N, C-alpha and C positions, 0 to 999 in steps of 0.2 A: 160260576167263578169268572171274574173279569181279569184278564191279563193286560197289564199296562204295557203299552208300546214303548220299547226302549228308545226309539227314535224321538218320541215326544219329550223324553227326559234330557236328551242332549241339548236342545235349544234352551231349556230351562236353565241348565248349568251354565250355558254360554251367556245367557242374559243376566244371571246373577253375578257372573265374573266381571261384567262391565259396569256393575254398580246399581242396577235396577233393584228396587225393593221386590220382595217375593210376590206381593199382590199384583204389582204392575207386570212382572215377568209372566205370571200365570194368566193374567188377562190377555197379554200379548199372544201367548200360545193358542188361545181360543180363536184367534183370527189368523187363518192360514196365510192370507196375503201379507199381513204385517210381519208374521213370523218369517216368511220367506225373504221379505225385503231386509229385515234386520239381520238375519243370519248372513245374507249376502254382503251387507255393508260391513259386518264385523270381520268376515274373512277377507274382504277387499282391503280393509284397513290393517290387516295382519295383527289383530288384537284378540285372537282366540285364547290367549293366556290371561286376558283381563286388562283393565285400565282403570283410571280414576273415575269416580262417579260423575264429575263434571264433563269429562270426555264422553262417557257412556250416555249421559242425558242428551248430548248433541247428536250422537249416533242414532239414538232412539227417535229424536225429532226428525232427523233426516230420513229415517226409514218410514215414518208415518206421514211425512209431509206430502201434501197434494200440490204444493207450490213449485216443487222442483220439476222443471219441464222434461218430458220424456225425450224430446229431441236433443237434450243437452246431457244425457247420461254419459256420453263420452268424456265429459269434464269431471265426473264425480270422483275419480281417483285423485285429481288435483285438490278438490275440496277436502277429501279425507286426509290428505297429507297435511293440510293446514290445520285441520281439527286435531289430529294426533300430535302435532308439534305445538299445540296451544297457541298458534298464531291467530286462529279463530277460536274464541273461547266463550263467547256470550251468544244468547239467542238473537240479539239484535244484529250481530255480525253474520250469523247464519242466515237470517232473513234477508240481509243485504246481498249475500252470496246468491240466494235464490233469485232475487230480482236481476242481478247481474247476468246469470246464466239464462234467464228468461229472455233477456234482450239480445243475446248473441247466438243462442241455439247451437248449431253444429260448428259455427265459425271459430277459427283460431283467435286467440286474444293475447294481449301483453300482460304478463304477471303484475307488472307495476300498476297497470290500470285496474286490475282485479283487486290488488292490495289496497289501493286508494279507495275503491268503492266499498270495501269491507272493513276499513279502519284497522288494518293490520299494523301492529307495532305502535299504535297510538295509545298512550297511557294518559288518561285525564287526571291531572293532579287533584288531590283531595280537596285542596282549598278552592279550586274552581267549582267543584260540585257543591261544596258548602256554600259558596257565594251564591250560586244559582238557586239552591234550596231556600236560602234566606230571602232572595229577591221574590221568589214565587209566593212564599208565605207572607211577605210584606204586601204584595199586590192583592192578596186574597184574605187578608187578616180578618176583615169583618165577616166574610162568608164562613170562614173556619170557626170563628168565635160563635157564630150563630148556630152552625150545625154541629159543633164540637166533634165528638168521636164518630158522628154519622157522616163526616166529610168523606167524599170519595177519594181514598188514598190513590187509587189507580189513576184518577185524573191528574193528581199532583205528580205522580211518577211519570206519566206520559209527557207532561210539560217539561220536566227535567230532561227527559230523553230527547225531546225535540231540539233542545239546545246542546246537549252533550250525548249524541247517539251512541258513543262508544264508552260511556262511563260504566263502571262496574255496577250492575243492578243491585248486588247485595249491599254495597256501600250506600247507594242512593236510598234504598229501603230503610237502612239503619239510620241515616241522617234525617229522613222524613219522620220516622218514629220518634227519634230524640227531640226533634223540633216540635212535634205535636205535643209531646209530654211537657216540654218546657213552656209551651204556650197555654196549655189547658190544665196541666196538673194531673192529679189522680182521677181515674174514672169515678163518677158519682153513680148513685143508684139510678138516676134518671138516664144516664148514658147507656146503662145496660138494659133499659126497658125497650121492648120492641115498639116501634111507632104504630099507633092505632090507625086503622083504616076504616073510613066511612064509605058506605055505598054511594055511588053516583057523585062522589065529591072528588074533584080533581086535586091531585097532590100539589102542594105549593111549589112553584117553580123556583129552583135555587138560582141565585145570581151566577151567571156563567163566569168561569175563571178566565180572565183575560190573559192572552199570551201575545207578546210582541212578535210580529211577523219578521221583524228585522233581527239579526243576530245581536246578542247582548254586547254592550261595550266592555272593554277590558275592565275587570273589577278592580276595586281599590286594593284588595288583597294581592292581586297579581302585581300591581305597581309597587305596593308596599307590603311585603310579607310579614312585617312586624306588627301589623294592626291587631293580630290575634292575641297579643299579650296585654295583660291588665296594667293599670297604672299603679305606682307604688302606694298611693293612698288607699287603694282598694284591698290592701293586703291584710284585712281583718277577717276576711271570709274563711269558712272552714276549708282547710287545705286537704285533709284526707281523713278517712275513718279507719281506726285501728281496731280490729276485732280480736278479742281475747277469749280464751277457753274458759276462764274462771271469773270474769268480771265484765261490767258493761262496756259497750263500745266507747272508745275514746275519740272524740271529735276535736282534732287539733286545730287551733287557730290562735292568732295574736289577740291579746287584749287591746282595748283602745289606748290604754296608757303605754303599753309596750310599743305599739305602732307609732304613737306620737313621739316617743323617745327616739325611735329609729329614724323617723322623718326629720326630726330636728338635727340628727347627726349627719344625714345625707343631704339635707336641704331639699328633700322631696325628689331628688334625681334618681334615675335608674342606675343601679350598680350590678354588674355581672362579673363573671370570671371565666377565664379559659385555663383549666387546670391540668396540663399534661404531666405525665410521669416521665422524668428524664432518664428513661432506660432504653431509648431507641430513637430512630428518626421518624419524623411526622409523615403521615401519608394523606391521601386525598380525603379520607374520612375526617381527619383533623381539620381540613380546610372547611368542611361544612360546620364543624363545631366552632371554628373561629368566626365564620360568617354569621352564625346564629348569635353568639355571645357578644363579639365585638360589634356586629352589625346592629343589634338591638340598642346597645349603649350609644352608638354613633347616631342612630336615627332619633333617639330620645334626648340627645344632648347630655348623655350620662357618662359613666366611667366603667371601664372594663379592666380588671386586674389580669395580669399574666402571673398565675400562681403555679409554681413548681410543686407537684405533689411528691415530695422527696421523703417519704416515710420509710423507704426500704434502703438502708445504706449500702447493701450489697449489690444493688442493681444500678444505682445512679452513677453517671460519669460526667465530668466537666465537658467532655466532647459533646454530649447530648444537650446539655444545658446551653452551651454556646450556639449549637445548631438551632435549637428551638427559638431562641431569641432572634437569631438572624432570619429564620424563615417567617416568623410572625411579621417582622418588618417588611420582608420581601412581598408578603401577601397583602401589604398595604394597610396593616393595622398598627396602631400606636397604643401601647398599654398605658393606662392611667398610672399604674404603679406595678413594679415587679416584686413579687413576694414569694416566700417559700413556706410550705407547711412547717418546716423546721423553725421558722421565726417564732412560731407559737408553741414550741415544745413545753415551755414552762406553764403557759396558760392551760394547755391540754392536760398536763400532769395535775395541776391544781384542780381542774374540773373532774378528773378521774377520782381524785381523793373525795371531792364533794359527792360524786355519784355513789361511792362506797358508803359515805356517811348517811346518805338518804336511803340506803338499803337496796340500791339498784345495780350493784356490781359486787363481785366476789373474786378472790384469788383461787384459781383452780390448779390442780396438780396432775390432771389427766394428760396423757401423751396425745399427740395429734391424731394417732390412729384410734385411740379410745374416744376422743371427742367426736370423730367422724362416726364411729359405731353408735355412740349414745345418741347423737343427733338423728341418725337414721332410724333408731328405735324409739325416738321421742322420750328418752330417759333423762332424768335429772342427774347432774354430776353429784358424786358423793359429798363434794365440798360446797354445794350450792347454798346450803343453809348454815354455813359456819358463822360465828358471831362477827358483827361489823368490826369490832375492835381488832379481832384476829386478822381480818382481811386488810385493815389499815396498816397493821404492823408488818405483815408479809409484803404488802405493796411497797412499803418503805424499804424493806430489805432488798426487794427486786431493784429498786432505783439505786441503791448503794452498792450493787454488785455482789451481794452476799448469797445469792441463789444461782445455781448453775443454769446455763442456757438449756432450755427445753424442759426444765423442772417445774416451771410455774408460768401461768398466764393470768391476766386480768380479764374476766368475762362479764358481760352485761347480764343482769338478771331480768330476762324478758318473758318469754312464754314458750316453753318446750312442747306444749300441746297445740300450738297454733297451726293453722293450715298453711301459714307462710313460713317457708324454710328459713327466711332471713330474720325470723324472730326467735330462732333457736339459740339464745344466749351467745351472741357473736363475740369474738375475741376483740378486746379493746387494746391490750398491750402484750407484747412479747419481749423476751430477753434476747438481746443480740450484742455480744461483745465485739462489735465492729465499729471502728471510727466512722463518723458521718462526714461526707464531703463538704457539707456546709457548716455544721455545728461542731465538728471535731470530735473529741473523745469525752465530751461533757456528759453524754447519756449512754447508758447501756440497756435501756428499755425504749422501745419505739412503738408509737401508736399505729393501729391498723388504718387502712383507708376508710373503712366503714365507720370507724370512730372519729377520725380526724376531720374528714372533709365537710361534714354537716356542721360541726362546731366552728370550724374556720369560716365557713360561709356566714354563720351568724356573727362571729367576731368582726368580720370585714363588712358587715351590714349589707350583704348581697340581697338585692331585691328579687332577682330572678335567677334561680339555680337551674340551669338548663343542661340536660344530659340526654344520652341516647336511651332508647326504649328498654334495653336489657337491664337498666337500673330501676325500671318501674316497680318491680317486686321489692326493691329495697326502700321504697318510699316510706313504708310503715316504720321500718327500722330507723330511717333518717329522722322522722318526726318524733318517734318514741324517745330518742336520746335527747334531743334539744328540749322537748317538753318535760322530760324527767329532770333536766337541769334548770328549767325555768328561763330559757334563753329566747331571744327573738327568732321567729321562724320565717325564713325566706319562702318565696313562692316557687315550688318545684314544678317543672314542666319537662316532659320527655318527648323527644322527636325520633323519627326513624333513622337508623344507621344508613350511611351511604354505601351501597353495595354495587360495584362496577363489574361488568363481565370480563372474562379472560384474564383475571388476575387474582391474587390473594392479598389480604390486608391485615391478617392477624400478625402481631409482632413475633409470635413464636415461629410462624412459617417464614416471615421475612428474614428473621435471624438465621433460620436454617438455610435459606437460599444464599445468604451472604457467606455464612460459615462454610458451606459446602462448595463455594465458588461456582454456583450455578449462574451467578450474575457477577458483575464487576464492581461490587461494593454497594453501599446504601444508596448511592446516587446514580446507579445504573439507569440509563434512559428507558429501559424496558419496565422498570418498577413504577408502581403508583405512589411511591414516596414523593413528597413535594420536591425534595432535592433531585430525584430522578427526573421528574417532569420538567424542572427548570433546566437540568442538563440536556434534556431532549429539545429544549427551545420553546416549551410552553410558557405562556405569560401568566402572571398572577391574575391579571384582569379577565382573561378568558376562563380561568378556573372559577373565579367568583361569579362570572356570568352564567356558567354552567350550574353552579350551586343555586343561584337565584332562580334559574329556569326550572329546576326540578322542585323547588319550593320547600317549605318547612312543614313536612307532613308527619303524621303518626302512623302511616301505613308501613308496616315493617316487613312486608312480604315481597317487595319489588326489587328486581335486579335491574339496575340502569345500564343500558347498552353502552359499550365503549364509544360507538359512533356518535352518540349524543354529545359526549365531551368533545370529540373530534370536530363536530359541527361548530361549536363555539370557538375552537382554536382556529379553524379556517375562517370563520366570520371576521376575526380580528386580523389575522395575518394577511388576508386578502386586501385589507385596507392599508396595512403598514409595511408589508414586505415587498421591496422592489423586485422586478423581474430580471432574471439573468439567464444565460444559456450555458448548460453543462451537458456533456456527453459522457455517459457512464461507461459504455462499452464501445469504443470508437471503431468505425470502419472507414478506411481511407477512400476518399473520392477525389480523383484527379480530373480537373476541368481542362479538357484538351484545347479548347478554343480561347483560353485566357493565357496571356503571355506569362511565362515563368518569371518570377520576380516582380510582377505587377501586383500591387496591393491597394485596394480601395478601402477607405474608412467610411463605413456606413452607420447610419443612425438607427439604434434599436431602442424600443420603448421600455422604460422602467415601470410604467403604469399603463393599463389598457386605454385610459381616456386621456393620455398625454396630448397636450396642445403644442402645435408646431412652434409657437412663439416662446414656449417655456423650455429653454435649453437644459434646465436641471432635470427635466423629466426624461431625458435621453442619455444613452451612453454609446460610446463608439465601439464598433466591432470591425476588425480587419477582415476583408474578403480577398482571398488569394486563389491561386490555381489548385491548392490542396486544402480540402475541407474534410471534416470528419462528421459522420452521422452515426446514429445508434445502429448497432448490428441488427437489431430487431426491425429497423425501418427499411430493410432491403430483403427481397425475396427473389429467387430465381424464377418462380412461377407467379404470375399475376392472377388476381381474381376480382370479381365485381365489388366485394365488400372490403377490399384492401386498398388503403390510401397511401401506402409507402412507395418506395422506389423499386422498380423491376426493369429488366432488360426491355428497351424500347419505350419505356414509360417516363412521363414527366411528373415532377413534384416541384413545389415552391419552397425554396429555402427562406425561412422566416426573415423578414426585413431585408432580403436580398433579391435574388433572381430565380426564375424557373430554371431547372436543369433537367436534361434528358439522358438517361443511361444509354450509352452506345456500345460498351464493351465490359466484360467481367473477366478479371484475371484470377485464375484458380491456382492452388498450390499443386504439388506433385501428386497428391492423392485424388485430384480432380473433383474434390468436394468442398474443401475449405476455401472460402473467398478471401483472397489476399487484398484485392484492390478493385474498385469500380471506376470506370472511366465514363465521363459525361461531358456534354456540351451545355453551356448556359445561354440563355436568351436575354441579351442585354436590352432588348426593346420591351421586354415584359409583355409581349403580345400573347404568349401562351398563358392559358388560364387553367392550370391543373387544380384538381380538388384537394389533393393532399398537401399539407403544410408541415415541414419538418424543422426541428431545431438542429443546430449545427455549431461547430467551432472550427475556425480556420488556422492555418499556420500564420503567425504574425509576420514572418519574413522567411525567405527561401531556406529550407532545410532546418528551420527552428520549430521544435514541437510547441504546441499550445501549452498553457499553464497546466501543470499536473497537480491534481488535488486528490485527497483521500475522501471517500464518501462512505458513511456508515448508514445502512438501511435498516431501521428498526421496525419490528412488527409486533403483534400480540405475543406476550410471553407464554401464554398457555393456549392450547388448541381448543379446550372445552370452555363454554361460557361460565361454568361454575366449578372450577377445579377443586375448590375447597371441600366439596362434598364427595370427592373421589377418595377411595381408600389409599390408592397409590398415586397421589396427586403429582408427585415429582415426575412420574412417567408421562405426564401430560404436557411437559415442557415442549414448546415449539422449537424444533431444531433450526428453523429458519427465522427465528426471532431477531437475529443479528447477522447481517451479511455485509462484509467489508469489501468495498471496491477500491483497491489501492492506487490505481492509476487512471482516474477519470480525467477528461480534458475540460478545461473551463475557459471562459472568455477572460481576457487579460484584466478587465475592470475589477475582477474579484481579487486581484493580487493584494490590494490594500485593505481587504476586509479584516475586521478586528474581532476578537473573541466576543461572542454574544450577538453579533450582527445577524440579522435574519433576512432570508431571501426566498423568493419563489423561483425554483429552477423550472423553466417552462416545460410543461408536459410531464414533469417528474414529481413535484410536490413542494412542500415548504421545508427549508433547511436552516440550520443555525451553525455558526462557526464554533467548533468545540474548543475546550480549554487545552486540549492536547496539541493544538496548532503551534507551529514554530514559524519563523520568518520565511523559510524556504519550503515549508510543507504545511499547507492548510488542510485542516480536517473539518468536514461538515457532517452534522447529524441530521438525518431526516426527522422532522418533527411530526409531520402528517402528510398523507398523500393528497392529491387533488380531488380524488373521488369522494363524493358525499352521498352516503346512503341514508342520511337522516336530514332530509330537507323539508318534508311535508308532515313529519310526525310531531311537530311542535318544537318549541325551543325551551 
């Protein structure tokens, strides 16, 4: 009888928890050295309770690796932290980490240098990878056509990796497979045959795949992200395939005649639409939607509608309608025409009648709870097969207000046995005895979004119906309806939603934040609403640059870091915001060797590269015997890494003179610093390392200009608060700090609402709308620190 050692079972359980398949786990246990290494790595990473398979695979690679230098084991905890936090998430990054540690051994290193070497926080846009794959296929097209499916995919993969070492390998593999299939088509019998080998016969040498040693130039797709979209005249191709449970696949497309009629109406131009629902304020996700739809129309010299999706009379408000129109203009877009879905209520009703006549819709009397239950069970409504004439009569009664609210709906007759939930007889019309903000009390039945938006797209001759990926499953329903009605079919294309860290963007959550007064309204500068960003001082051009930088991709798993947006904000403000000096928390410094009442007007630069001959590039700052510096720029004890002022130490007051601390005046508690006394060096022979910003009394006994400064930070502490059960508990208590009495240079006295400045050493600020003539208020737009400088734009 063989007794199994309990200790051998423990590593097996541990290895299965980190995602290894059972075969690999058991093979690992057979090797004592690898078992010991992997067990040590798992415990060192504090992952004894398990982790994702992707993290587990990297841990396994680390445990069996021979490339990790033994003399660099001291750095392994650092590497594990990066793996566990998914900052290192691909084999290529892990291999780069091995190389990095091989070069430094036991020596200390800078994390920034390590991160740059391993591609941390670098996300390669999907369009960049697609462009590179296309280039490599084009360069080697003849070879691939000759070898067909015997082409070495590993070589192709390797060449993509040389150009984009940090690209997601799964995406690269998928794009190569799709490109191969698109070029070669289905595998033939010959492709599946094993190549015959003849003795003493050398194999035919394949033509080597050429790779440019120089980095590829910026692709056309990077310069123009709209190249991925088809031309209107190509809109006769199959749009989608709709699979049914009881009939053949429906391949939806425009007929030549239908397309010609459409092109005649549009003049062959691109027509898009931006269709917000006027039930809240727009956020940065809508900025991407605007960029895609308005941007495509602008790039193709076409037209983009601003269409209000106002099918729900209970949610729409004129406040939101006015806001949306204003924000669209502020973002730099000009609608071809402003329309409302309600403009088409009569057309939509007439087409609903036609849908019933064609046997594709019926009046249903199930309650909302019953509809939900029947859909979950894939059961037909008891009224699904009622006579067409009966549904026509009932639908007319619905329109005339003869049926109570909630007692009837019009539903499409689609496919209750489909694998697509959005084909389960969607509701087309509901009864609502609510006046409509735009159409008044003419209607008491209102169309659903799923019914109206595709029909209105067709009626407005939209060429490209662009929406986010959560609507992809509705594509079948979209095309089913307009095909059932025999209408022109726009080209539907979905792109990824914009998800930004440390915020929420669902209207429900935003509404709750506003309603519960967690923020100061829809335009609170901490929110990612476009009104909030504008209030914070962010420009529309920097938002559009950010959107263009992340690209129009279909990758729906990415969370864009907030510092990527801040990078584009800084890029613009650095060029457009003049420099000024403001002290947030003033500490009085009395210069004892400067005569009381003596005031010198000095020149301070508005711009770093200001030229002496350009007087407009400078502003005057008074220098007197009383100046104020930041409290944090003074310490009682000096240190080598400290560049501020300390007893006996000298610093340079920016644009002025060096000063040396000679005395410190303390309060009665012998701790609080009341005043610092110093001497200045009028000859400027002293060359201290530290440079401080400052503000002086403009005249004896007169305080500098007092201003209020609001320091805004991330609204949430977590990168993805939306995934937390108690997401409101994640609110950052320090997201808004008000400094009521900061001191500013007198040149800011004439600043107007909306003016932007860089406060030296503090960040970029904008004059808030709460400002009045004798009390200016400044909002911090973004700090000077840039943690996203080498990760791409």
